[in-house]
N, C-alpha and C positions, 0 to 999 in steps of 0.2 A: 464649815465653821463660820465663814464670812456671812453666809446667808442666815444662819441661826442667830448671829449677833446683830443682824441688820446693817452690816457694813458693806460698802462698795469694795471691789477688788483693789482699787487704788489706795484705800485706807489701810490695808494690811501692812504695808511697809511704813506708811505715814504714822501709824499708831504704835509701831514697834511690836506688833503681834508676834508672839513666840511661844513655843512649846517647851516645857521643862520636864524632863524625866528625872526620877529620883536616883537612878543607878548611874553607872558609868557609861552605859550604852544609850544613845539617843535612838529610841525605837520609832518615834513619830515625828512628822514634820508637816508643815503647811505647804501645799502646792501653790506656788506663786501666781500661776495663771488662772486657777479655778477657785482657790480658797478652800479646797477640800483637805481634810485630815488624811494623810497617807502614811504608810509604813516607810520608814527611812532605813530600816535594817531588818534582816531576816530574824523572825521570832521563832525560837526553838523552845516549844512548850516543855519538852522532856528535860531540857537543861534548866529552865527557869523554875518549874513547878513539879519537880519529880514526884513527890509523894502527896501532892495536894490535888484533890478532886476539882476544886473550883480555882482556876488560874486567873488572876486579875493583874493587869499592868496599869498602874496609875501614872497620870501625867497632869501637869497644870498648864493652863492657857493664860498667858499674861498679856493684858491689853493696857497700853499707856493712855492716859487722858481720860476724860469723862465719857460715860456711856449714856 
C-alpha cells in the first residue's frame, strides 16, 4: 500500500494511514514494517458469503494530509 501510494514507510504512522472495514471484524491491517496490506483476522468464506458465488470484502484506506 505504501509503495502504491508513493509513501515512505515512516509516513505510514505520520499520516495516520489506517484501514476501515464496514463490519464488526477488522479483517485487514497494514504491516508497520513493510507497508503491505495483510489479513488481521481469519476469513471464513462460508460464514461470510454462504450463498453468494462472488464473495467481496470491502474496506477503506484513510490517509490524512495532502497527497
